[in-house]
N, C-alpha and C positions, 0 to 999 in steps of 0.2 A: 456587592461584588462588582468590580470594574472590568471593562474590556481589557485594559492594560494588564491586569493581573493574569487574565486568561492568555493573552498574547505571549507574555513572558513564560507562563507555565508550558504552553505548547512548544515553544522554542527549546526549553530546557529538556522536555521529554525527547524531542527529536535529536538533541545533541548529547544528552547525558553528561553535560559539562557546563559548569557555571561560566567559565571563561569563554567558551565557544558561543554560548547563548548570548552573553553580553556583547561579544563582538558582532554577531549577526544583527542584534537589536540596536547597536551603537549606543549602549548605555554601560555604566560601570558594573563590575561584578557584585559589589555590595548592594547596588540597586536591584539586581536580579534576586539576590538573597532576601532582600526586604519584601519584594513583591510575593515571593513564594511563602515567606513567613506569615505575611498578612492573609494570604489565601488559605493556608493551613489553619490559621487561627479562626478565620471566619467559618470555615467548613467543619472545624473541630475534628480534623482527621489528618494523619500524616500522609503526604502524597509521594514522598521519596524516602528511601532508606539510605542514609549517608554513612560512609566509612572513609578512612584515609586513602583507600585504594580505588573505590569506585562509587558510583551513584546508581541506585536501582529504583525503579518506579514500583509503587505498591499496587495492590489490586484496586484500591479506591482511586489511585492516580490513573490507572488504565481506563477505568470507567469515565472519570472526569475528562480525560484526553479526548475520547470519542465525542463526547457531548460538546466540549469546548471548541473543537475543531469545526464541528458542524455549525455551531452558533456564530463563530467568527466568519465562516464562509457566507452564511445568510446575511450577516451584517454588511459585509462587503458588497454583496449583490444589491441589497436595498439602497445603500448609499449611491452606487453607480446608477441605479435606475432613476433616482431623483436628480442627480447632478447632470446626467446625460439623457434626458427623456426622449430625445429624437434620434439618438444614435442607434445604429443597428448593432444588436448584441447576439452572439451565439453563446448560449448557456450549455455548458458541457458537464456531464457527470462522468466520473471515471473511477475505476477501482485502482488499488495501489500500484500494481505492476505496470499497467498501461500508463498511469499518470507519470511515473518516473522514467520509463524506458521506451515507450512507444509514442505517446502523445507529443512530446517535445519536437520530434522530427516532423510530424504532421502539421503542427501549429506553425513551425518555422516556414514550411512550404506554403501554407495557406496565407500567412501574413505577408509574404512577398507580393502576392497578387491582390490582397485585400487589406491594405494597411489601415483603413479607416474603420474597420469592423472591430468592435470590442469583443474579446474572448474572455468568458468567465468559466473557471474550472472548479467544480466541487469534487473533492476526493472522498469517497465512501466505499464500503465494500460492494461487491457485485450485486448482491441481493437488494440492498438499499438503493443503489443506482438504478436498477431496472424498475423498481417501484416508483422512483421519482420521474423517470421518463414516461412511464405509463400514466402517471397522474399529471403530466405536462408541467412539472415543476422545473425540469430542465429539458432542453431541446433534443439532445442526442448524447451518446456516450460510448465508452469502450469498456467492456467487462470481460471477466474470465469464466462466465458460465452462460448457458442458454436455458431459459425457462419457457413455460407454455403460456406466458402472458399474452392474451389475445390482442392487446393494443400494440405490441412491439414487433418490429422486424429485426432479425439478427442476421448479420453477414460476417463470416469468418475473415479475419485480416492477418492473423499471425499464429503460427504454431509454437507454443510455449513448451519448454522442456523442464522437468523437475529433477533436482538433485538433492542429496542429503548432505548437509554441511555440518562441520565440526570445527573446533579450535585446531590450529596447526601446532599440536604438541606431540611428544613422543608416543603417548598412549594411543592416539588416533592414527598416527603414522604407522605404528605397528599393526593396528587393526586393519588399516587399509590394505596392507600387504596380504592379509588372509582372504581378501575378496569376500567379505561377509554378505550373507543374504539379508533379505528384508526383515526377517524375524529377529536376526541378531541386531540389526541397527535399531529396531523398535524397542530394544531393551535400554537404550541410552536415555538420559534425562532430556525431555523435549520442551522446546519453546514453540507454541503453536499460535496460529492466527485466531481471531475471534469468530464466533458463529456468524454465518452469513457471508464469510469470505470464501471465494472460489478456490483459493489456495488450500484452505482447510478442507473443503469439500473434496478436492482432488486427492489430498493426503488420505482421507478416510476411504475413498474408493480403492486406492492402492492397497491399503491395509486390509480392507474387507476381502479383496481378491485373494490375499494370502492367509485368510482366516485368522487375522489378528484383530482382537476386539479393542475398541477404544478404551474400555475400562481397564485393560491390562497395561496401558501405557503409563510411563512415569512422567506425567505432564507437570512441569514446575511453574509455568506461567502462560497466560494467554495475552497477546499484545496485538494491537491493531496496526502499529507502524512497522513497516518492513525494515527501515533503516535502524530502528532500535533493536530489532531482532538480530540483524547482521552484527551490530556492535556487541550485543550481549554474547553471541556465539564466539566472536573473535576474542572476547575477554575471558572465555572459559566458563560462562554461566550455564551452558547447555548446548543442545544440538537442534537442528530444525530441518524440515522439508521445505524447499523454497524453489522459486523459479531461477533457472540457471542464468538468465539474462540479468538478474538483479545482483549477482555475486561474481560475475566473470572478472571484474577488475580486482576484487579482493583475493580471488584465487590466484590470479596472475602475480599479485604482489606477495603472495605467500602468507596472507593474513588468515586465510581459511583453507580447509581441505574440503574437497567435493567428492562424494562417493557416487559413482554412476549407478543409475537404477535400470540398467539394461535388462531387457526381456521381462520387465514388470508391466502388466497392463495399467493403463492410465498414466504412464510416464509422461505422455504428451497430452496437451489439451489445446483447444482453440481459444484465442481471444477474439471477441466479437465487436464489431461496430453495430450499435443498436439505436433505433429511433422509433418514434411513435408513428405507426402507419395509418392511424385512423384520422389524421389531420392533413390538410393541404400545407405542405412545407413552403415557407417563403423562399424566394430564389437564392438568397445568400446562404441559407441553411443547406439547401440542396447542393450548392457549390461546395460547401464544406464537406458534405458526405462524398461527393464525387472526388474531391481532392484526397480524402482519406483512403478511399478505395483504390484510386490510381496509385497513390504513393506506396500503399502496402503491397500492391502487385509488383511495382518496380523495384522496391528496396527489400522488403521483408521476405518476399518469396525467394530471394536469392541468398538469404541468411542461412 
């Protein structure tokens, strides 16, 4: 198995389009197809379900995606450490929502004042990110849950809101007019995040409050990538509970419908800046934490 195969595979999962993946990788579409064919043959398992209308990832593909993304991130960190042994590096872990919608603002601000510091970002679910910070495999991170890990300090920096998203089709437009409760929404086919995800944890808290068992749900697939979930819902493959900040643009463009979860406990959750409190932090890492806290107070508290 070659790293190039995994790089192509990850891009295809994140785009669900051979042409879009080829464009991002600056290679031809037949080359993308060849890499995926070779990977499937080597693993002796289909990673995608292909049809004339759409491309879907299989359960085996979802498992491989999580492992491949982690492996590629570790490879990048290892290369940087040897190429730039004396360069100051901030190693960040981040769960999906902060990576895409919170961290870019903070990094942009930090880079303006510290252009010579290398930033490495590893995207994993909240549970795994906290474990890696506790084990000192990354320096700090932003996550969607708080645990009782004795090594970690948690500081809330953003209040995240959940919504229920569906395709923008007549069936769901009519359902939206009826102002359905949570029990009615929970009857729809669901696309959920993987175990360890704070998004999934919050979904389960909302459902448990309404006495809705997880076993009663019609879960059609579990996926780690939030962008894939958004595209699948927009294409009519199912529905999902998701952070509003992640879908605001698609709602504005009419690609998705969002059902408000007003008056439902756990509709909101905090996103946390987290670091290992048992070690003495280098000055440049402390400066990053200060930057993140200051920026969250100035920008996100007004959102």
